[in-house]
Each structure stands twice: as C-alpha cells, then as structure tokens.
N, C-alpha and C positions, 0 to 999 in steps of 0.2 A: 150787690152786683160790682160796685167799684172795688170793694175789698178782694172780690175773686179775680178781677182783671189784675189788680196790682199784685196779688199773690202769684198768679201765673207769670206775669213779667218778671218779677223777682225770682221766681223759681227758674225761668229760662236763662236769666243773667248768671244765676249761681251755677247752672249746669254748664254754660258756656266757659265760665271761668274755670270750672272743674275739669272739662275736657280739653280746652284750649287755653293757651297763654294769651288772653284776648288783648290786654294791654300792649303786648309785643306787636301784634298785627295792627292795632290801631296807631301805635307810635310809627311803625314802618310806613303806613299809608300817609301819615302826616308829613314824614320826612320826603317821601316822593312827591307830594303835592308842593310842599315848600321849596324843594330844589328845582322842580320843573317850572313853577310859575311865579315864585317869588324872589329867587336868587339869581344873581348874575351868571351868565354862561361863562364857562372857563375853557381856555386852551387845554389840549390833553396833557401837556407836560407842566402845567400849573399845580400849585399845591392848594388843596381845599381845606377849609377849617370849619368844624363844627363845635359848639359849645355844650358841655354836659355838666351834670350836677349829681354828685353821690347821695343818693337818698337812703332811707332806712330799709327799703327792700333790696338795696344793693350790697348791703354790708355783710361782713363774715360773721361766723358764730362768736368771735371774740368781741364783735360789736365796736371795734374802733377803727376799721379800715374796709375799703371795698374789696369784695369777694374776688378771687382771681378769675373765676369764670366769667365775671361780669365784664371784664375788659374786652374779651373777644365779642361779647354781645354788643358792647358799645361800638366796636369796629364795624359790625354789621351795618349800623345806621350810618357811620361815616362813610362806608364804602358805597352805599346807596346814594348818598348825597353826591359823591364823586362821579358815579356812573350817570347820574341824571344831569348834572351840570356840564359834563364833558360830552354828553350823549354817547358815551362808549357802549352802554348796554344796547341802546336803540340801533347803533351802527352794527354790532355783531348779529342782532336779530334781523336786521334788514338784509344781511348777507347770508341768511339761512343758518346761522350758527347759534350757539348757546355757551354759556360760561358757568363752570362749577368751581368750587374751592378745592384746590389740589393739595395744599399743604400749608401749614402755618407754624411759625416759631415765634415765641414771645419772650421777652426778658423784662423782669420786673426790678426796678431800681430803687424806688421809695413808695410806700403805700399812699393812697389818697384817702383821707379822712372823711367821715360823714359830713354832709352839707358843705362840701367844698367843690368849687367850680373848677372845671378843667377844660382844655380845649384839645380836640384831636385833629392833628394835621395829617393829611393823606395825599401821596403822590406816587406816581410811577417811576421806578428806579430803573427798571430794565425790562426787556421782552426777548423772547426767542421764537422759534417757528411754532411753538405749541402753547406757550403761556406768557402771562403778563405778571410781572412781579411788582407788588405795592408795599410801600412802607407807611406804617401808621404810628404817630407819636402822641403820647398823652403828656400834655404840657400844663404846668401849674399856671393858674390864671393870673397870679400876682408876680411870680418870679421867672416864669418861663422854663422852670426846670423840667427835664425829661424824666417823668416818673415811670414810664413804661415804653417800650418800643416793640413793634410787631412787624414781621415780614410775612406776606401772604402771597401764595402762588395761585393766580387765577388761570385755571385750565380752560382754554378755548376750544371747542370741539365743533366739527362740521364746517368750518371756515378757516381762512388763513389769517393768522395773526398779523403778518406783515401787511396784508392787504388792508385789514382793519385799521392799523395804525397809520398807514399811508393816507387813507381817506380822512382820518381824523387830524393828521398833521396839516394836510392841504385845506381842510375845513377851518382849522384854527388860524391858518394863514390868512384865509380870506376874511375871516371875522376881524383879524387884527387890522388888515389893510382897509377894509371898507367900513368896519364898525358894525355893531349889532343891529343898527336900525337903517342900514343901507337898503334902498328899495330894490326889488328884483326887476331885471331887465331881460327881455326874452328875444330881442332881435339878434340876427346873425352877426351884425357889426359889433353890437355891444358885448355879445359872447366872446368873440374873437379878441376884442380889446381888453376884456377882463382877463382872459387866459394869458395874453401877452404880458399883462401888467403883473400878474401872479408869477409869471416865470421870471421877469425882471426882478421882482422882490426876492425870489428864492436865490437868484444869482447875484443879489446885491447891486443890480445896475439900474434899478427903477429910481426915477427922479423923485426925491423927497421921501423915499421909503426906506425905513430902517428896520431890518428883521434880524434878531439874534440868531446866528447859525445853530445854537443848541436847541432852539425851538423847532428846527426843521430836521433834526437828525436823532438817531437812536443813541441813548445815553451808554457810556461804557459800562461794562459789567463790574459792579462794585465788589470789592474783595469779600465782604461778608456774605454776599449772595452766592459768589463762586464757591466758598467753602460750604455753605448750606446745601447747594446743589450736589457738591461732592459727597456730603454726609447722606443726602437722600438716595443717591446711586448706591452707596454702600449698603444702606438699609434695605433698598429694594433687592439687591443681589443676595443679602442674607435671608431675606424672607422667601425668595424663590427657591433657594437652596433647601428650605424646610418643607416645601410642598412635594 
C-alpha cells in the first residue's frame, strides 16, 4: 500500500515537472512571500537588489557560463521583488489596471561562470503616459562589474501611468516622513495636519523635514531609452507596412 502511494506521488511530481516548470513557479512564490513579508518596503524611485547564483541548470551547452536566456528569467524574479517592495503592482491593480511586458533589450558584457554569485539591481529610469521603463543590472558579487544590463518596457493598461506614479510618489513621501511603523490616525484634525505636513515636505518648507526633489519628480528621459524608443517606432512602422 505504501509503495503504491509513493509511486502515485512520484508519478504526479514527474508529470508536473514534465508539464510545467514547477521550480520556476515555486521560486516565484518564494520571491513574492519574501519581498512582501520579510524585506523592507522601498520608495518607488529606489533601487532594489536581489542576489542570484549561477547553478548547473543555468549554464550553456558549452558548460562554462550562464545561458543567455537565463538572464531574462532572473530579471523576472528581480522585477517581482521590486513590484512587491514598492507596491507598484498592487497599486496598478487597485486602480483597475494591469501590466504586461512590452519590450526588452539586453546587452551582455562579460559572462557569468557556474557557481558564481551575482546581484541584480533594479530601478525605474523613466515613464510616459503608457509605460514604465526599468533598468536591470547584473553585478559581480566581488568586484561590482556590470556583467549584463537590460532595459524593460512595462506596458500599463486600463489605468493611467501618471496616476499610478503620483500615488506611489506621495505614498513614498509619507513613508519617508512618518516612517514605516507610524500608527494610523483617522480624526479629521490629524488628517488635515498630515496633509499640510506632506505639502510642506514637498515644498521644502516643513520644519525638520528634508526631502530630495528627485524623489518627488519624474526622471529625465535617458539618452539610451530615447534611442531605444526611436528604434521601436521604426520597427513598428516597418512591421505595419508589411501587413
């Protein structure tokens, strides 16, 4: 009887691994739980960092470096960590929207060897009325060398990107001013006081409050993103002409 049960369980596991990339989903769930409950919350314009390790199932057929496709897979986990710690995804969903990957460009500078640790840094570099642009860097654990850099365009649909970012910038300011453990107060007096305090912080007139202007405003469009958008437009026009 026990052997039958074990055989069924083993067969189910083999079937799941055959039909789905089970460890990918398990790791994604672990990333969400870790970012939401174990890691510190971040301002939307902060840079997040996650640590990775190149294992034998990540390497190329040449057996001495990480497979090129694995970089974008690792970016998935880094992006989820950023989404959760900044509440970006939850904010988009709360406004009735959703987000999809619109485009990606990646540049490899030096390969990552097996059993080598690396860090992925992720940050928002720009946004427009439709998309949020994120930069991901693969950094060497020992020397900080940038092994690879990726730019990703996150297309936000069914809600306003500017509205989402304005909410997160205000939320990040409130977190910075009050601290993550500040108790909620619901009286009309306290709400008015809090609003006035945040307005003063934004204007730089609050007593004892120092807020960097860059953390309250939209970043300038980076040159590489501008050229990439230009290439995307050229590619789109070319594809439309073929239809």
